[in-house]
N, C-alpha and C positions, 0 to 999 in steps of 0.2 A: 504493499500499500503506500502511496505517497508520503504520508505521514512517519511509517517507520524508515522510508529510504532516507529521508531528511535528517531523521533522528541518527542514523547509521553514519552518515557523511558527518554530521556534526560530532558524534562521539570518536571518530577517526582523526578528524581535523584536531579536536581537543586533545586526544592522547598523544599524537605526533608532536603537538606544539608543546606539551608538558615535558616530554622527552627531551626535545631540543632545549627548552627553557633550563631543564635540570644539567644538561651538559655545559651550557654557556655561562650561568650563575648571572649576575647582577652587582652593582655596586652597593656596599654597604653605607649605610647612613654615616655622617660626620659622627666621630666620637664624641662622647660628653667629657671626656678628660680635659681640664680647663686649658693644660699646657700643650696639648696637642697642636693648637693653631700655630705653635711655637717650633713644632718638629717637621722641618721642611722634607724630610724622609718620606714623609706620608704621601705627599705628592710626587716627589721625584723617582720613587719607587712603584708608584701605581697601587699604593696599598688598599685604597677604598674598594676597588675592582676585585682585588684578590681577596681582601675579608668578605666580599659577597658570595666566596666561594667556600673558603674554608679559614679556620681561626687557629687552628694548630691544637686543638684539643685532645689534651693527654699526651701530646709528644714532649719527650724529655730532653731538655737541652743541657748538656754540662757546661758550667763556666769555671775554667780551670784558670785561677786567677788568683787574688788576693784574699777570697773569701768575700760574703754579703753579708749587709745588715740583715740579720735573721729576723728582725722584728719590723720591717720597714713596712707600711700598710700597702705599699703598690707592689710587694712582691711575696709577703709572709705566707700568704694562702696558696702560692703556687710552689714553696719549696719542697722537694722530697729530700731523703736521707743524703748526707755527702760526707765527706771527710777532709781533715786538717793534718795535712803533713808537717807543718811547721810546728804546730803544737803537739802532734801526735795524739789527737782526739777527734771525736766525731760532732765538733761544735767549731765549725769554719767562719767565724765572726770576722769581719773586714776592719782591720786596723789601719788599712791605707786609704780606702774610699774607691779606688779603680776598678775592682771587683762588681761593687754594688751599681757603679754607673754601668758598667758593661751590662750587666744581668738586666738593667731596665730597659736598654733598647732591644735586647733580643725578646724581651717576655715579661714586661710591667702589664699587670693586669690592666685590661681595656675596660671601657663604660663603667667605670665605678666613681664617676664623678669627682676623682680626685688625680691631680699629678699629671702623668705621661700615660701613652701606651705603647707598648712593645709591639715589634712586629709580628711576633705570634701570641697575641693576647690571652690565649686560653692555654698556652703551653706551660709545661711545668718545668721548674728549675733545680738543677742538682748542682749544689756548691762545692768545688772541689780547692781547698786553699793550698798553693804550692810555693805562693811567694809572700813575704814577711811585712811588716809594716813599711819598711823602706823600699819596698817593690822588687828585691832581690830573690832570687830561688837558685835551686840546682836542676840542671837536666835530667836527672836521676829521679827526682820526684816529679818532674813534669812528666816524664814517660811513665812513672808508676800510676799516676792519677789519669792518663789516657787510658791505660789498661783497664783501671778499676772503674772507669766509667764506663767502657765496652762491656764489661762483665757485670755491670749492676744496672742495665736498663737504659743506658742513655742512647738516644737515638741520633743527636747530634753533639758534637763537641766544639766548643769556640775557644780557640787559642789567641787571646789579646795580648801576646807577649812581646811585641816589638818594641814599644817605647817604654815600658815601665820595668824590665826586668834584665835589660841589656845582655839578652841570652843570643842574639841573633848568630854572633860569630861562633858560639860553640854548636848551635843547632845546624849551622850549616856543615859543619864538621862530617864527614860521611860516616864515621864510627858514633856519631851522637845517637844515644839512646831514644830521642824524641822521634826521629825519623821510623826506626823500626816499630816504636809504639802504635805511630799513626797507621803504619802498613797493618798491624795487629788489629786495630779498630776497624779500620776498611773491611779486612777480611770477615769481621764479625757483624757487618751491615752498618756501621755508624758512619754517618757523614763528619767529616772534619773541615772546618772552617778555620782560616788564620790570618793575623794582621800582617801586611806586608813589612811593616816597619816605617819608622819616622826620620830617615835619614836623608831624605831627599836625592836619592842615588839610585843607580840602575844596579841593584842589588837583589840575588835570588836567597831567600833565608831558608827555604827548605831544599833538601836535594831535589831534582828536577823530576825523579822517579817516583817521589813520594806522593800518594794518592791524596793531596790535599789542595782544598780551594781557597787560593790567597787572595785577598781583599785590599786593594789600593783605596785611597780616601779622595773623596771630591768635596767641593764646597756648595753653597747654596745654590748657585747658577749651572752645575754640574760639571764645572772644569777640575782638572786634578788640582788638589790640594796642596801647597808649596812645600808642605814638609813631607809629602808621601814619597815612599820608595815606588818603583815602577819597573822592576827588571823582571818578574816572574813571568813565564810564559804561560803560566795558567790563570792568571789574575783577572778578576772582575772588579769592578769600582762599586763604592757605596758612600753614603753621608757621612763625613767624619770630622768637618770643620764646625764649631759651635754647636756641639749636640748636647741639648739639654736631655737629662736622665736623671734617675733616682741616685740618690747621695745618702750616706749616713747622717743621722742628725746629731751623733756624738762626734765630738773631737776626733779627726783622723790625721794621716801624715800630710794629705793633700788638703784638707779643710781642718786646720787647728783649732779654729773657733766653732766647729759644727757647722751644721747648715740647716735650713727648712726643709729639707729632704728631697732637693732638688737643684742641680747645678749643671754648668755649661764644662764640656772638655773638648779639646780637639785630639786627632791622632787616629791613625789606621786602627787603633784598639777600639775606638768608637765606630769605626766603619764595619769590621767585622761582624761583630753581635746583630747588626742589620740583616746580613746575609744568612747569618746562622739562623735566625728568627724567620726568614724567609724560606729557608730549606726546610724548617719544620712545619711551615704551611704545606709544603709541596709533600712531605711525607703524610700530612693528614689526609691530602687529596688522593693518596694511593701510590704515589711513587716511591718506591722503598729501596732501590738500589742506590748506593752511594755514586756509582759511575753516571747513573743516568739523572740523578739530581745536579750533579757537577755539569755534566753536558748539556743540560737544558737550561742552567742558569748562564751558561756561558752562551748558548746558541740564542736566547731569547734577549740578550745584554742590547742595550741601544748605544751606538758608537757612530751617528751619522756622519760626524767629521773625520773617522777613523784616526783620532787621536791616539798615539801610541802609549802615553801616559796613563789611558784609563785602561788599559788592557783590551778584553773583549768589549768593554763599554759597562755604562751603568745598569745594573741589576733591576729588572723589570718584573715584579711579582706577579702583576696581573697575568704578562704573556707567559711566565713560566708555571703558574698553577694551571692556566687554559691549556698548555700544551700537554697537559696529563689528559687531555681529551683526545686522543689520537686516532689512528686507524681502526684499531680493534674497536673502540668505543663506537666510532661510526658505524661499524659494521653491525655492532648490537643493535644499534637504533634501528637501523635498516631492517634487519632480520625482525625486530619487534614490530615496525610498521606492517611490514609484509604480514606478519602473524595476525594482525589487528585485521588487515583486509580480508584475509582468509576467513577469520571467524566471522565476520559481519557477512560475508557473502553465502556462507553455509547457514547462518541464522535465518536470513531473509528467504533461502530456499526452503528452509523447513516450515516457517511461519506462512507460506502461500498454501 
């Protein structure tokens, strides 16, 4: 009958539309975190569109650094069990300030009407303290922390070690344990993201065969930051100048007078956690392979001027997340649509 024919067509069109809509996602609303308006990384990396598809729910990002302010209101509810190699305990509290700032850029809680929003606003944070109050530490502790993270549920590891720990020279050494530890984590399915360093030089901080995504820093207009290293062949770029993020309220080495909980810092150390957070979004969207995460971040980065200082270019979260909807997903949609057509055809035949 005409009525049932129209209803069948409408059902088919609606079903296909919903399937396509689910595949494409949409833009999230502007976050209600009051300092988000000062986070130019949100626009620079296409975060609203990415958040329309995924928020990193439950993905674990290990922050291997100076520890974290364990009671910070923009972080505390997302912190999972970690460890402190400096004091040899399980309370990796931040005495320097650097690690807390890094953690906020990666995964500060979003849409809680306070402070900032992390790139993966529903991810979990694993605090692993390997650097002391003065920002120094050992390669052995860093390597052990990487392995610990891989063995204890981390999905992404962030290494913002370039400017704070003066370890670049030692990490570059081919027998340094950090490179082997990164290979171990990669083999266990963990994405490792690392800061390029702040020496304004053509320097490769990690062995070229090490499976790590290196991050250079950019400024507000998407140009290479004046301090950023730029020599790693695997590099992408992310916002790293004048980055506002979480900071301890109590006195630390960086902020001896304490803070109101939010401060600005510069460095590739600030750029790296933006990419770590975006990697968490990709994992939440179903892209599990570390090599696939790295390749898609590189392939979808934006570098229209082919500026070699930007490496592959500025990371684009919206494209990286959307690129997870590939040929296999398209085939699934087509099969589903064909199935709907066949089902409707047989239903009409049976009702005649």
